mmJSON file of the N, C-alpha and C atoms, coordinates in Angstrom:
{"data_MODEL":{"atom_site":{
"group_PDB":["ATOM","ATOM","ATOM","ATOM","ATOM","ATOM","ATOM","ATOM","ATOM","ATOM","ATOM","ATOM","ATOM","ATOM","ATOM","ATOM","ATOM","ATOM","ATOM","ATOM","ATOM","ATOM","ATOM","ATOM","ATOM","ATOM","ATOM","ATOM","ATOM","ATOM","ATOM","ATOM","ATOM","ATOM","ATOM","ATOM","ATOM","ATOM","ATOM","ATOM","ATOM","ATOM","ATOM","ATOM","ATOM","ATOM","ATOM","ATOM","ATOM","ATOM","ATOM","ATOM","ATOM","ATOM","ATOM","ATOM","ATOM","ATOM","ATOM","ATOM","ATOM","ATOM","ATOM","ATOM","ATOM","ATOM","ATOM","ATOM","ATOM","ATOM","ATOM","ATOM","ATOM","ATOM","ATOM","ATOM","ATOM","ATOM","ATOM","ATOM","ATOM","ATOM","ATOM","ATOM","ATOM","ATOM","ATOM","ATOM","ATOM","ATOM","ATOM","ATOM","ATOM","ATOM","ATOM","ATOM","ATOM","ATOM","ATOM","ATOM","ATOM","ATOM","ATOM","ATOM","ATOM","ATOM","ATOM","ATOM","ATOM","ATOM","ATOM","ATOM","ATOM","ATOM","ATOM","ATOM","ATOM","ATOM","ATOM","ATOM","ATOM","ATOM","ATOM","ATOM","ATOM","ATOM","ATOM","ATOM","ATOM","ATOM","ATOM","ATOM","ATOM","ATOM","ATOM","ATOM","ATOM","ATOM","ATOM","ATOM","ATOM","ATOM","ATOM","ATOM","ATOM","ATOM","ATOM","ATOM","ATOM","ATOM","ATOM","ATOM","ATOM","ATOM","ATOM","ATOM","ATOM","ATOM","ATOM","ATOM","ATOM","ATOM"],
"id":[1,2,3,4,5,6,7,8,9,10,11,12,13,14,15,16,17,18,19,20,21,22,23,24,25,26,27,28,29,30,31,32,33,34,35,36,37,38,39,40,41,42,43,44,45,46,47,48,49,50,51,52,53,54,55,56,57,58,59,60,61,62,63,64,65,66,67,68,69,70,71,72,73,74,75,76,77,78,79,80,81,82,83,84,85,86,87,88,89,90,91,92,93,94,95,96,97,98,99,100,101,102,103,104,105,106,107,108,109,110,111,112,113,114,115,116,117,118,119,120,121,122,123,124,125,126,127,128,129,130,131,132,133,134,135,136,137,138,139,140,141,142,143,144,145,146,147,148,149,150,151,152,153,154,155,156,157,158,159,160,161,162],
"type_symbol":["N","C","C","N","C","C","N","C","C","N","C","C","N","C","C","N","C","C","N","C","C","N","C","C","N","C","C","N","C","C","N","C","C","N","C","C","N","C","C","N","C","C","N","C","C","N","C","C","N","C","C","N","C","C","N","C","C","N","C","C","N","C","C","N","C","C","N","C","C","N","C","C","N","C","C","N","C","C","N","C","C","N","C","C","N","C","C","N","C","C","N","C","C","N","C","C","N","C","C","N","C","C","N","C","C","N","C","C","N","C","C","N","C","C","N","C","C","N","C","C","N","C","C","N","C","C","N","C","C","N","C","C","N","C","C","N","C","C","N","C","C","N","C","C","N","C","C","N","C","C","N","C","C","N","C","C","N","C","C","N","C","C"],
"label_atom_id":["N","CA","C","N","CA","C","N","CA","C","N","CA","C","N","CA","C","N","CA","C","N","CA","C","N","CA","C","N","CA","C","N","CA","C","N","CA","C","N","CA","C","N","CA","C","N","CA","C","N","CA","C","N","CA","C","N","CA","C","N","CA","C","N","CA","C","N","CA","C","N","CA","C","N","CA","C","N","CA","C","N","CA","C","N","CA","C","N","CA","C","N","CA","C","N","CA","C","N","CA","C","N","CA","C","N","CA","C","N","CA","C","N","CA","C","N","CA","C","N","CA","C","N","CA","C","N","CA","C","N","CA","C","N","CA","C","N","CA","C","N","CA","C","N","CA","C","N","CA","C","N","CA","C","N","CA","C","N","CA","C","N","CA","C","N","CA","C","N","CA","C","N","CA","C","N","CA","C","N","CA","C","N","CA","C","N","CA","C"],
"label_alt_id":[null,null,null,null,null,null,null,null,null,null,null,null,null,null,null,null,null,null,null,null,null,null,null,null,null,null,null,null,null,null,null,null,null,null,null,null,null,null,null,null,null,null,null,null,null,null,null,null,null,null,null,null,null,null,null,null,null,null,null,null,null,null,null,null,null,null,null,null,null,null,null,null,null,null,null,null,null,null,null,null,null,null,null,null,null,null,null,null,null,null,null,null,null,null,null,null,null,null,null,null,null,null,null,null,null,null,null,null,null,null,null,null,null,null,null,null,null,null,null,null,null,null,null,null,null,null,null,null,null,null,null,null,null,null,null,null,null,null,null,null,null,null,null,null,null,null,null,null,null,null,null,null,null,null,null,null,null,null,null,null,null,null],
"label_comp_id":["MET","MET","MET","LYS","LYS","LYS","SER","SER","SER","LEU","LEU","LEU","PHE","PHE","PHE","ALA","ALA","ALA","ARG","ARG","ARG","PHE","PHE","PHE","VAL","VAL","VAL","LYS","LYS","LYS","ASP","ASP","ASP","GLU","GLU","GLU","SER","SER","SER","GLY","GLY","GLY","ALA","ALA","ALA","THR","THR","THR","ALA","ALA","ALA","ILE","ILE","ILE","GLU","GLU","GLU","TYR","TYR","TYR","GLY","GLY","GLY","LEU","LEU","LEU","ILE","ILE","ILE","ALA","ALA","ALA","ALA","ALA","ALA","LEU","LEU","LEU","ILE","ILE","ILE","SER","SER","SER","VAL","VAL","VAL","VAL","VAL","VAL","ALA","ALA","ALA","ILE","ILE","ILE","ALA","ALA","ALA","THR","THR","THR","LEU","LEU","LEU","THR","THR","THR","THR","THR","THR","VAL","VAL","VAL","GLY","GLY","GLY","THR","THR","THR","LYS","LYS","LYS","LEU","LEU","LEU","ASN","ASN","ASN","GLY","GLY","GLY","LYS","LYS","LYS","PHE","PHE","PHE","VAL","VAL","VAL","ALA","ALA","ALA","ILE","ILE","ILE","SER","SER","SER","ASN","ASN","ASN","GLY","GLY","GLY","LEU","LEU","LEU","ASN","ASN","ASN"],
"label_asym_id":["A","A","A","A","A","A","A","A","A","A","A","A","A","A","A","A","A","A","A","A","A","A","A","A","A","A","A","A","A","A","A","A","A","A","A","A","A","A","A","A","A","A","A","A","A","A","A","A","A","A","A","A","A","A","A","A","A","A","A","A","A","A","A","A","A","A","A","A","A","A","A","A","A","A","A","A","A","A","A","A","A","A","A","A","A","A","A","A","A","A","A","A","A","A","A","A","A","A","A","A","A","A","A","A","A","A","A","A","A","A","A","A","A","A","A","A","A","A","A","A","A","A","A","A","A","A","A","A","A","A","A","A","A","A","A","A","A","A","A","A","A","A","A","A","A","A","A","A","A","A","A","A","A","A","A","A","A","A","A","A","A","A"],
"label_entity_id":["1","1","1","1","1","1","1","1","1","1","1","1","1","1","1","1","1","1","1","1","1","1","1","1","1","1","1","1","1","1","1","1","1","1","1","1","1","1","1","1","1","1","1","1","1","1","1","1","1","1","1","1","1","1","1","1","1","1","1","1","1","1","1","1","1","1","1","1","1","1","1","1","1","1","1","1","1","1","1","1","1","1","1","1","1","1","1","1","1","1","1","1","1","1","1","1","1","1","1","1","1","1","1","1","1","1","1","1","1","1","1","1","1","1","1","1","1","1","1","1","1","1","1","1","1","1","1","1","1","1","1","1","1","1","1","1","1","1","1","1","1","1","1","1","1","1","1","1","1","1","1","1","1","1","1","1","1","1","1","1","1","1"],
"label_seq_id":[1,1,1,2,2,2,3,3,3,4,4,4,5,5,5,6,6,6,7,7,7,8,8,8,9,9,9,10,10,10,11,11,11,12,12,12,13,13,13,14,14,14,15,15,15,16,16,16,17,17,17,18,18,18,19,19,19,20,20,20,21,21,21,22,22,22,23,23,23,24,24,24,25,25,25,26,26,26,27,27,27,28,28,28,29,29,29,30,30,30,31,31,31,32,32,32,33,33,33,34,34,34,35,35,35,36,36,36,37,37,37,38,38,38,39,39,39,40,40,40,41,41,41,42,42,42,43,43,43,44,44,44,45,45,45,46,46,46,47,47,47,48,48,48,49,49,49,50,50,50,51,51,51,52,52,52,53,53,53,54,54,54],
"pdbx_PDB_ins_code":[null,null,null,null,null,null,null,null,null,null,null,null,null,null,null,null,null,null,null,null,null,null,null,null,null,null,null,null,null,null,null,null,null,null,null,null,null,null,null,null,null,null,null,null,null,null,null,null,null,null,null,null,null,null,null,null,null,null,null,null,null,null,null,null,null,null,null,null,null,null,null,null,null,null,null,null,null,null,null,null,null,null,null,null,null,null,null,null,null,null,null,null,null,null,null,null,null,null,null,null,null,null,null,null,null,null,null,null,null,null,null,null,null,null,null,null,null,null,null,null,null,null,null,null,null,null,null,null,null,null,null,null,null,null,null,null,null,null,null,null,null,null,null,null,null,null,null,null,null,null,null,null,null,null,null,null,null,null,null,null,null,null],
"Cartn_x":[118.547,117.029,116.618,117.194,116.866,117.197,118.288,118.503,117.428,117.007,115.925,114.667,114.327,113.156,113.14,114.304,114.54,114.442,114.926,114.974,113.468,112.864,111.313,110.556,110.584,110.054,110.367,111.615,112.025,111.668,111.392,111.071,109.621,109.506,108.309,107.849,108.445,108.185,106.805,106.263,104.968,103.881,104.206,103.319,102.633,103.546,103.21,102.322,102.487,101.537,100.099,100.13,98.905,98.304,99.064,98.393,97.711,98.523,97.967,96.578,96.607,95.48,94.187,94.396,93.418,92.928,93.623,93.284,92.577,92.92,92.136,90.818,90.587,89.474,88.508,89.037,88.172,87.669,88.495,87.944,86.964,87.161,86.23,84.826,84.825,83.669,82.929,83.835,83.199,82.558,83.119,82.619,81.532,81.436,80.274,78.97,79.21,78.044,77.623,78.645,78.224,77.617,77.927,77.268,76.007,75.787,74.364,73.463,73.801,72.953,72.573,73.606,73.241,72.363,72.662,71.911,70.363,70.063,68.79,68.005,68.818,68.07,67.958,68.777,68.538,67.526,67.275,66.109,64.792,64.875,63.495,63.26,64.349,64.039,63.476,64.031,63.619,62.059,61.81,60.405,59.565,59.838,59.003,58.801,59.838,59.793,58.825,59.066,58.258,56.662,56.435,55.015,54.557,55.383,54.961,54.735,55.27,55.088,53.706,53.268,52.194,51.035],
"Cartn_y":[83.55,83.499,83.696,82.957,82.802,84.215,84.944,86.113,87.185,87.032,87.965,87.876,86.611,86.477,86.944,86.72,87.183,88.75,89.368,90.897,91.362,90.601,90.915,90.831,89.857,89.457,90.603,91.137,92.145,93.413,93.721,95.052,95.43,96.579,96.898,98.341,98.87,100.215,100.228,99.348,99.52,99.245,98.628,98.247,99.582,100.397,101.625,102.486,102.521,103.38,102.627,101.154,100.488,100.749,100.985,101.166,102.489,103.505,104.891,104.85,104.236,104.063,103.421,102.477,101.82,102.672,103.231,104.345,105.472,105.867,106.939,106.534,105.235,104.619,104.444,104.102,103.92,105.315,106.417,107.633,108.211,107.826,108.378,107.654,106.327,105.586,105.996,106.347,106.877,108.191,109.095,110.461,110.291,109.583,109.551,109.065,107.84,107.266,108.217,109.19,110.218,111.354,111.835,112.947,112.59,111.191,110.621,110.782,110.29,110.235,111.608,112.423,113.931,114.643,114.325,114.844,114.406,113.355,112.612,113.4,113.359,114.064,115.441,116.152,117.601,117.877,116.871,116.958,116.919,115.981,115.55,116.856,117.605,118.712,119.884,119.987,121.172,120.849,119.652,119.174,119.619,119.273,119.534,121.19,121.745,123.394,123.859,123.051,123.752,123.139,122.283,121.669,122.694,122.982,123.828,125.37,125.751,127.116,127.206,126.08,125.954,125.891],
"Cartn_z":[92.798,92.715,94.191,95.121,96.477,97.164,96.824,97.377,96.917,95.651,95.106,95.765,96.08,96.831,98.281,98.967,100.399,100.331,99.202,99.078,99.001,98.143,98.093,99.471,100.086,101.305,102.559,102.476,103.498,102.956,101.677,101.485,101.93,102.85,103.389,102.692,101.856,101.58,101.031,100.115,99.857,100.98,101.904,102.996,103.732,103.963,104.453,103.802,102.234,101.505,101.632,101.395,101.442,102.998,103.938,105.364,105.331,104.826,104.847,103.894,102.812,102.062,102.648,103.533,104.125,105.299,105.997,106.942,106.288,105.347,104.638,104.155,103.602,103.299,104.354,105.497,106.703,107.145,107.132,107.503,106.709,105.34,104.509,104.629,104.976,105.285,106.354,107.458,108.648,108.574,107.761,107.505,106.714,105.525,104.876,105.605,106.372,107.287,108.236,108.826,109.741,109.151,108.021,107.538,106.883,106.215,105.929,107.025,108.242,109.399,109.83,109.947,110.432,109.458,108.057,107.042,107.132,107.273,107.579,108.552,109.747,110.962,110.782,110.172,109.902,108.81,108.067,106.935,107.895,108.691,109.311,110.237,110.799,111.602,110.815,109.429,108.639,108.111,107.8,107.455,108.684,109.917,111.153,111.426,111.123,111.147,110.083,109.03,107.767,108.18,108.607,108.962,110.001,110.832,112.072,111.644,110.512,110.022,109.0,108.595,107.77,108.664],
"occupancy":[1.0,1.0,1.0,1.0,1.0,1.0,1.0,1.0,1.0,1.0,1.0,1.0,1.0,1.0,1.0,1.0,1.0,1.0,1.0,1.0,1.0,1.0,1.0,1.0,1.0,1.0,1.0,1.0,1.0,1.0,1.0,1.0,1.0,1.0,1.0,1.0,1.0,1.0,1.0,1.0,1.0,1.0,1.0,1.0,1.0,1.0,1.0,1.0,1.0,1.0,1.0,1.0,1.0,1.0,1.0,1.0,1.0,1.0,1.0,1.0,1.0,1.0,1.0,1.0,1.0,1.0,1.0,1.0,1.0,1.0,1.0,1.0,1.0,1.0,1.0,1.0,1.0,1.0,1.0,1.0,1.0,1.0,1.0,1.0,1.0,1.0,1.0,1.0,1.0,1.0,1.0,1.0,1.0,1.0,1.0,1.0,1.0,1.0,1.0,1.0,1.0,1.0,1.0,1.0,1.0,1.0,1.0,1.0,1.0,1.0,1.0,1.0,1.0,1.0,1.0,1.0,1.0,1.0,1.0,1.0,1.0,1.0,1.0,1.0,1.0,1.0,1.0,1.0,1.0,1.0,1.0,1.0,1.0,1.0,1.0,1.0,1.0,1.0,1.0,1.0,1.0,1.0,1.0,1.0,1.0,1.0,1.0,1.0,1.0,1.0,1.0,1.0,1.0,1.0,1.0,1.0,1.0,1.0,1.0,1.0,1.0,1.0],
"B_iso_or_equiv":[0.0,0.0,0.0,0.0,0.0,0.0,0.0,0.0,0.0,0.0,0.0,0.0,0.0,0.0,0.0,0.0,0.0,0.0,0.0,0.0,0.0,0.0,0.0,0.0,0.0,0.0,0.0,0.0,0.0,0.0,0.0,0.0,0.0,0.0,0.0,0.0,0.0,0.0,0.0,0.0,0.0,0.0,0.0,0.0,0.0,0.0,0.0,0.0,0.0,0.0,0.0,0.0,0.0,0.0,0.0,0.0,0.0,0.0,0.0,0.0,0.0,0.0,0.0,0.0,0.0,0.0,0.0,0.0,0.0,0.0,0.0,0.0,0.0,0.0,0.0,0.0,0.0,0.0,0.0,0.0,0.0,0.0,0.0,0.0,0.0,0.0,0.0,0.0,0.0,0.0,0.0,0.0,0.0,0.0,0.0,0.0,0.0,0.0,0.0,0.0,0.0,0.0,0.0,0.0,0.0,0.0,0.0,0.0,0.0,0.0,0.0,0.0,0.0,0.0,0.0,0.0,0.0,0.0,0.0,0.0,0.0,0.0,0.0,0.0,0.0,0.0,0.0,0.0,0.0,0.0,0.0,0.0,0.0,0.0,0.0,0.0,0.0,0.0,0.0,0.0,0.0,0.0,0.0,0.0,0.0,0.0,0.0,0.0,0.0,0.0,0.0,0.0,0.0,0.0,0.0,0.0,0.0,0.0,0.0,0.0,0.0,0.0],
"pdbx_formal_charge":[null,null,null,null,null,null,null,null,null,null,null,null,null,null,null,null,null,null,null,null,null,null,null,null,null,null,null,null,null,null,null,null,null,null,null,null,null,null,null,null,null,null,null,null,null,null,null,null,null,null,null,null,null,null,null,null,null,null,null,null,null,null,null,null,null,null,null,null,null,null,null,null,null,null,null,null,null,null,null,null,null,null,null,null,null,null,null,null,null,null,null,null,null,null,null,null,null,null,null,null,null,null,null,null,null,null,null,null,null,null,null,null,null,null,null,null,null,null,null,null,null,null,null,null,null,null,null,null,null,null,null,null,null,null,null,null,null,null,null,null,null,null,null,null,null,null,null,null,null,null,null,null,null,null,null,null,null,null,null,null,null,null],
"auth_seq_id":[1,1,1,2,2,2,3,3,3,4,4,4,5,5,5,6,6,6,7,7,7,8,8,8,9,9,9,10,10,10,11,11,11,12,12,12,13,13,13,14,14,14,15,15,15,16,16,16,17,17,17,18,18,18,19,19,19,20,20,20,21,21,21,22,22,22,23,23,23,24,24,24,25,25,25,26,26,26,27,27,27,28,28,28,29,29,29,30,30,30,31,31,31,32,32,32,33,33,33,34,34,34,35,35,35,36,36,36,37,37,37,38,38,38,39,39,39,40,40,40,41,41,41,42,42,42,43,43,43,44,44,44,45,45,45,46,46,46,47,47,47,48,48,48,49,49,49,50,50,50,51,51,51,52,52,52,53,53,53,54,54,54],
"auth_comp_id":["MET","MET","MET","LYS","LYS","LYS","SER","SER","SER","LEU","LEU","LEU","PHE","PHE","PHE","ALA","ALA","ALA","ARG","ARG","ARG","PHE","PHE","PHE","VAL","VAL","VAL","LYS","LYS","LYS","ASP","ASP","ASP","GLU","GLU","GLU","SER","SER","SER","GLY","GLY","GLY","ALA","ALA","ALA","THR","THR","THR","ALA","ALA","ALA","ILE","ILE","ILE","GLU","GLU","GLU","TYR","TYR","TYR","GLY","GLY","GLY","LEU","LEU","LEU","ILE","ILE","ILE","ALA","ALA","ALA","ALA","ALA","ALA","LEU","LEU","LEU","ILE","ILE","ILE","SER","SER","SER","VAL","VAL","VAL","VAL","VAL","VAL","ALA","ALA","ALA","ILE","ILE","ILE","ALA","ALA","ALA","THR","THR","THR","LEU","LEU","LEU","THR","THR","THR","THR","THR","THR","VAL","VAL","VAL","GLY","GLY","GLY","THR","THR","THR","LYS","LYS","LYS","LEU","LEU","LEU","ASN","ASN","ASN","GLY","GLY","GLY","LYS","LYS","LYS","PHE","PHE","PHE","VAL","VAL","VAL","ALA","ALA","ALA","ILE","ILE","ILE","SER","SER","SER","ASN","ASN","ASN","GLY","GLY","GLY","LEU","LEU","LEU","ASN","ASN","ASN"],
"auth_asym_id":["A","A","A","A","A","A","A","A","A","A","A","A","A","A","A","A","A","A","A","A","A","A","A","A","A","A","A","A","A","A","A","A","A","A","A","A","A","A","A","A","A","A","A","A","A","A","A","A","A","A","A","A","A","A","A","A","A","A","A","A","A","A","A","A","A","A","A","A","A","A","A","A","A","A","A","A","A","A","A","A","A","A","A","A","A","A","A","A","A","A","A","A","A","A","A","A","A","A","A","A","A","A","A","A","A","A","A","A","A","A","A","A","A","A","A","A","A","A","A","A","A","A","A","A","A","A","A","A","A","A","A","A","A","A","A","A","A","A","A","A","A","A","A","A","A","A","A","A","A","A","A","A","A","A","A","A","A","A","A","A","A","A"],
"auth_atom_id":["N","CA","C","N","CA","C","N","CA","C","N","CA","C","N","CA","C","N","CA","C","N","CA","C","N","CA","C","N","CA","C","N","CA","C","N","CA","C","N","CA","C","N","CA","C","N","CA","C","N","CA","C","N","CA","C","N","CA","C","N","CA","C","N","CA","C","N","CA","C","N","CA","C","N","CA","C","N","CA","C","N","CA","C","N","CA","C","N","CA","C","N","CA","C","N","CA","C","N","CA","C","N","CA","C","N","CA","C","N","CA","C","N","CA","C","N","CA","C","N","CA","C","N","CA","C","N","CA","C","N","CA","C","N","CA","C","N","CA","C","N","CA","C","N","CA","C","N","CA","C","N","CA","C","N","CA","C","N","CA","C","N","CA","C","N","CA","C","N","CA","C","N","CA","C","N","CA","C","N","CA","C","N","CA","C","N","CA","C"],
"pdbx_PDB_model_num":[1,1,1,1,1,1,1,1,1,1,1,1,1,1,1,1,1,1,1,1,1,1,1,1,1,1,1,1,1,1,1,1,1,1,1,1,1,1,1,1,1,1,1,1,1,1,1,1,1,1,1,1,1,1,1,1,1,1,1,1,1,1,1,1,1,1,1,1,1,1,1,1,1,1,1,1,1,1,1,1,1,1,1,1,1,1,1,1,1,1,1,1,1,1,1,1,1,1,1,1,1,1,1,1,1,1,1,1,1,1,1,1,1,1,1,1,1,1,1,1,1,1,1,1,1,1,1,1,1,1,1,1,1,1,1,1,1,1,1,1,1,1,1,1,1,1,1,1,1,1,1,1,1,1,1,1,1,1,1,1,1,1]
}}}
């Protein structure tokens, strides 16, 4: 039983997958936040142009 627990503690194969998953999630959050901000500013520009044409 003790050797089984020691093997389980030393096994790091799942840790790499979790790290990659966390990095992908962080990149996704940053991309969504950036695109939302850019989209809001771009929408404001289009509204200003539309109002200027009227």
